[in-house]
ROGUDREN-720424 format. One record per residue: x, z, y of N, C-alpha, C in turn. Coordinates in steps of 0.1 Angstrom, whole numbers, plus 5000, padded with zeros to 4 digits. Each point is the difference from the previous one (the first is absolute). Example, Ala and Ser with C-alpha at 12.3 -4.5 7.8 and 13.67 -1.06 7.14 Angstrom:
% residues 2
513250784943499150005012500950005012 499649935011500950005011499250085011 
//
This chain:
% residues 356
047957956075498949914997499250024989 499149984998499250064990500149914991 500050064987500249964988498549924997 499849884991498849964999499450064992 498650045000498950124992499849914991 500849964988499849984989500250054988 499949964987500450104990500549914985 500950024997500349984992500750024985 499649944990500050084986501450034996 500350094996501350024991500049954992 501449934996500549954988500050104988 499649954988499950084990499750114998 498950075008499250095003498850044993 499649824992498650054990498750005009 499149984990498549985005499750105007 500550144992499450125005500450015017 501049985008500349995013498949865007 499649894996499449915001498650065003 499550054990498650054999500050105015 500650114999499950135014500749935015 500649864998499949925012498849975003 499449934989498849935008499050135001 500050094990498850155009500450015012 501650025005500350035012499749905013 499949904995499749945016498549924994 499449984992498549985000499650125005 499750125001499750135008500850025012 500749975005500850015011499449975014 499549894997499649965010498750125009 499250024994498750125002500350125005 501650034996500750085003500750025014 500149895004500849945012499050025007 498549925003499650065006499350065003 500050114993499450154999501150075012 500949944994501250115015500349925009 499849855005500149975009498650075009 499149984998498850085008500050155000 500450084993501050135004500750025008 501249925002500849975005499749955021 498949905003499549975003499050105012 499450124992499250065007501050135003 501149935002500750145002501149965010 500750085009500550005015501649984995 500749904994500749964989500349894995 501749934996500049914997500549984987 499349904993500750024984500449864998 501649984996500249904996501050014981 500049864999500750034986500949864995 501350024993500549944996501149954991 500549904989500749984993501050015003 500950104994501749994998501049974991 500949984997501050004985501250105004 499650074994501450134997501149955001 501050054997501549964999500149984984 499250044992500049964984499049904997 499649935011499349894996498550025000 499550104999498650064999498849955014 499549914991498549975018499350154993 500050055015499350095000498950045017 498750044995498950045011500350135006 500049925012500150155013499249935010 499950165009498650005009500350095008 499249975012500450145009498250035010 499950125002498850065012501050065010 499449895011501450055014498350015013 500750135003499150025014499549895006 499350005006499449905007500449995016 500649905007500450025017500650095003 501050064992500950125002500950044992 501250035003501249994991500250114988 500150034992499850114990501150145004 499350094999500950135000500949994988 500349984992500750024986499549914993 501149974987499349924987499950054992 499349924990499650104988500149944988 500649984990499949914987499650084988 499249924999499150034984500749984984 499950084998500749974986498950034990 499549924997498350014988500350024988 499250094993499650024991500649944984 500050034985500249884989498649945001 499949904996499049904994499249975014 500350095011498949935011500849905010 499750015012500549865012499350075011 500449925007500450105020499049915006 499149894999499149935008498950045002 499350074989498850054996500350134993 500450024994500550124991500450105019 500949995005500650085007499149985020 499349894996499349955013499650125006 498850084995500050155011501250045008 501150034991500950075003500649925014 500649855001500249915010499450025008 498650015003498849995010500250125007 500050114992499850145007501750025008 500849964994501350045008500049895009 499849895002500349875009499050125009 498849985000499450125009499650035011 501750124989500650115008500949945006 500549875001501349975007501049944993 499950044985501749944995499649884989 501349935003500049884996500450004980 499249944998499650044982500749844994 500450054990501349914991499850044985 499449874993499750024989500749914991 500349984985500449904991499850044989 499449894993499749984986501450004993 500150094990501350024993499749884992 501449964989500149874990498850044991 499149894995498850054989499250065002 499350045015499050095006499349915009 499150005004499149965013500249824996 500550005012499749835003501749944999 500650074998501550004996500349924987 500649884998500550014985500750094989 500049944990500550024987498450054987 500650084989499150034995499150105005 498750025002499250125006500250124991 500550085007500250154992501650044994 500949904997500749984999501250035017 500750184992501749995010501049944990 500749945003501149964991500950085009 500550045006500750125007499750075014 499950124999499650095011501050015010 501049964998501749965010499449875004 499249954994500149875008498449975010 499250074995498950055011500750075009 500650085000500450085012500849935009 500949914992501049915013498649955005 499249894992499549905009499050085012 499550144999499350065011501150045011 501050034993501050045011500249885011 500749884988500449875008498749995014 498650014997499149895005499550185013 499850084998500450135010500849985010 501649984998501050065005500149815008 499449924995499849895010499050005013 499150064995498650095012501450045011 500150114994500850085008501149955009 500549904997501249965009499449875006 498949975001499049915013500650085010 500349885013500850095010498850115007 498849895002498850115003499750194993 500449984986499850134997501650094996 501049985003501050054996500550135009 498850065011499850115003498850074998 499549954990498650074994500450054986 499550134998500050134992499249904988 501050034988499249964989500550104987 497949994997500050054987499149964989 500350084987499649964988498850044999 499049954989498950055000499449914982 500950134989499749964987498850054993 499149924996499550064989499949994985 499750164992500249984986501449934993 500249874997501449954999500549985008 499249975014501349985010500350125010 499550054996501150144998501150034995 500049934988501649984996500749935005 499449905006500749865004500550055016 499150055008500450055013501350105003 500150124983500850045005501349974994 499749884990501749945001500249875010 499150015005500549935012500450095011 499950145005501150095005501150024995 499949994986501249994992500949945006 499849894998500749865005500550045014 499250025009500350005011500250125006 500250144998499850155001499750015015 500249945012500150075015499549835008 499349904991499249915003498950055009 499350024988498450015007499950165004 498949985010499650135006498850124988 499449944993499650114992498749924989 499650054993499349994987498950065000 498949974999498750004991499749994992 500150064988499749994982498650074999 499049904995498850014997499750044982 500250124997499450014985501549924991 501450045004501149914997500050044985 500949884996500549984983501850084999 499950074996501350075005500750074989 499250024988500350134992498649964983 501049964989498849974987500350164997 498550085000499950084996500250044986 500350134996500150024985499549974992 498550035001498949954988500449884999 500349905012499949804997501150004996 501150094999501349874998499849954983 500649914997500249954990501050074992 499950024986501050024992501249915002 501250094999501449934999499949834989 499050024989500549904988499149885007 499150055006498949915005500749925015 500550115008501449865012500549944987 501250034996500349924991499749904996 498849974994498849904994500049925009 499550055012499249935013501549905004 501350085001501049915009500549874991 499750014988500349924988498649875002 499250075003498449905000500449925013 500650095005499949905018500749924999 501149944994501049904999499549894991 499049974994499049964988499249925007 499050135003498949935007499250075014 500850025010500050075012499050015005 498349825000499450035010499050024992 499950064987498850024986499350145013 498950014992499050075010499150054986 501150164995499350024988501050215002 500149995016500350135003498650114999 499450074991498550075006500250085010 499150005007499850065012498450055003 499850085003498849995009499349935010 498450014999499949885014500150105012 500949915008500350085009499349995013 499349895002498849975010498950154996 499850014991499150114997500450175002 501350015001500850165004500649965014 499749905005500949995010498850005013 498549944999499849955012498750114999 499450105006498750064999499149925002 499949905015499049955003499649894991 498549994993499849894989500349845010 499450015009500249895011501349985001 501050044999501249985005500649974985 499750074993500549944982499349894995 498949965009499249824996501249925008 500250065012500749915007501149944998 500950124993501049934991500449954990 498850054993499749894985499649825002 499550065018499649815003501449935007 500950074998501249915012500649944993 500149855002500649954990501450034997 500950095014501450035001500550134996 498750014992500750184998500249984984 501149994991499950014983499650084999 499450004986498850104995500450004985 500949944993500250024989501050094995 500550034987500950114995501049985009 500950105002501450035003501049894990 500549905009501149914995501650094999 499749934978501850154997501050055013 499949875009501749975004499650125014 499249915003499150085019499750174990 500050074992499750084995501450124993 500749904999501850054996499950015019 500549955009500549995013499550085006 498450084999499850095005499950114996 500750044988500350104993501450025006 500849925000501450015004500050015016 499450015008499449985012500050175001 498950044996499750145002500750094994 500749984994501250084996501150035005 500649885008500749985008499750045018 499150005001498950085013500450154993 499350034993500250154993501250075002 500849925000501650074996500150005019 499749935005500950035013498850025010 499350015005498750115010501050045005 500750105000500850055011501149925010 500049844998500649885009498949995008 498750034997499249985011500650035009 499949985014500450055012499349945013 499249915002499249975010499150085003 499049985014499050024998498949994989 498950094998499549994987498850075003 499149904997498450074997499549964987 499850104994499049944984498950025002 499149984992498450025001499549964988 500050124991498949974985498650095000 499449904992498650084997500050134992 499550105002500150064990499550024981 499249855000499450044990500549844991 501249945009500649854992500750054985 499649934993500349984985500849874996 500649925011500749884998501450025002 500250095012501750085007499550125001 501050084999499650154996500150035016 499350115004500050075016501050084997 500450084988500750135002501849895005 500249884988501249925004500149975017 499249945004499950015019500650135007 499350104994500650145007501350004994 500749994990501050024994500949875014 500049904998500549905008500250075016 498950075003500050075016501050134999 500250034989500850114998501350004996 500449904993501349924999500249945009 499449925009500649865007501050115008 501349965009500550035007499550005017 499749924999499149965014499650155009 500449975014499450145009498850005007 499849875000498549975004499249964989 499250104995499349904982498750135005 498949964992498750035004499249964983 499150084997499249994983499050025005 498549924998498850025001499349944984 499650094998499450064987498049955004 499549934993498350015003499350064989 499550094998499450024992498549984997 500049954985499449874995499749865003 500949935003500649915005500549954989 499849834992500449914993501549985004 500349924995501649904998499449895013 499049915000500049935016499250075010 501050075000499350145015499949895016 500649894998499749935014499049844997 499850054991498949874997498450014992 500350124989498949974996499450185000 500450075008499050145005498849975007 498850085000499349995010500650015016 499349925006500849975017500350115005 499750115000500350095013501350094989 500149954988501250054996501449894999 499849895002500749925009500350005007 499250035009500350025015500850095002 499650134994501250155001501549944996 500149914992501449974993500549895012 499449955003500649905013500050085012 499350055006500150115008501250034999 500550094991501050074994501649924999 499549874995500649935005501049955010 498949985011500349965011500950105012 498850124996500750105008501850034996 500449994987501349974997500849915007 499349875000500649905004500650045017 499050025004499350015013501550115007 500150114991501150095005501249935000 500149904994501449954995500549855007 498949945007499949895006500750045015 500649895005500650015014499050025011 500350115005499050065010500250135006 500650094985499850084992502150055012 500050095000501850005007501250014986 499350074985501050004994499949884993 498749874999500149894994500849895006 500050045019501149905006501250014994 500650185004501849964998500249974984 499150044988500349964988500149825001 498849955008500549855001500749975006 500650035009501149995011501149994989 500650134992500450054992500449884989 498949994990500249874994500549895004 499549965014500549865005501249965005 500550104999501350045009501049994983 499650044986500749984991500149894997 498849934999500049854998500549895008 500650035014500449925008501750024997 500250144991501150015001500949924990 501049895003500549944989500750104990 500750085004500650064986498650104990 499549995007498550064985499949884990 500149895008499349874991501049944991 501250114997501349994992499850064988 499150095005499850124987499249964986 
//
């Protein structure tokens, strides 16, 4: 049963959140109309729904499905920091659904149309748990139980995808990581004294927007029109990074950096060669360090951070061509993919495996 599509003001959140909520709701109708028109032109079905996580967080979810045919496999989107699914990831959803995949996305707490203070991540573990609960609830639907399951994470969403894999190492059939955030570059790491001060401040003023940062939009999106779109999207957070959000991202990056060798699922990592938001050399390190037997790294010279949405059309087409080729080789239809799916299905249906 769908939750009513209404919004509630959080108690004690102050005027700031109310103002941001009004801005999001006020501009949202225009974006929803544009999105609906885009999907109507494609041979796919788009739906959205509000759910409540086990933590009681009201969250927005959306899905793009192939029209009049069963999906080849399931793909679950993990969007980037300050972004959202229904608008920012729309083109990705449409392209994958047109290729025959069922695509599901969720806006994290404090992101997009989900509840919470905009741009605030109180706990990255909680964020991952919310994604895990929703994604697995879709996978366990009767019509999907024998479908393969893939994760697609962009930027910070790459970190979320890697942690979802860590929670259930054998559950996912593969992951596509687009310019993933998985390590803090040495020249970007705060001094230990700064980190100590940050920890103390987070206990007092966790939501304050006082973390000095560059304008990410200007350095992430090459296409000026895409920059304009993101700036005009009321569901994208555009303020300074909140204190506790910065702390959570830093801790997660350190954690992933120390455990790159634990990545064992089939892996495709794609990265723009001129990306200065996340480091391409770190994606190469992930590729080299991961214990996955099936792993691929694609570097695209001259491309920036948002290589699936803000590059020239021919460059975006190239990236998606590589993504769809990788997926095609690993979805049921090839003998290897079929055998792997049968092995996973038997493992999950074995009662003893559920006790581990």
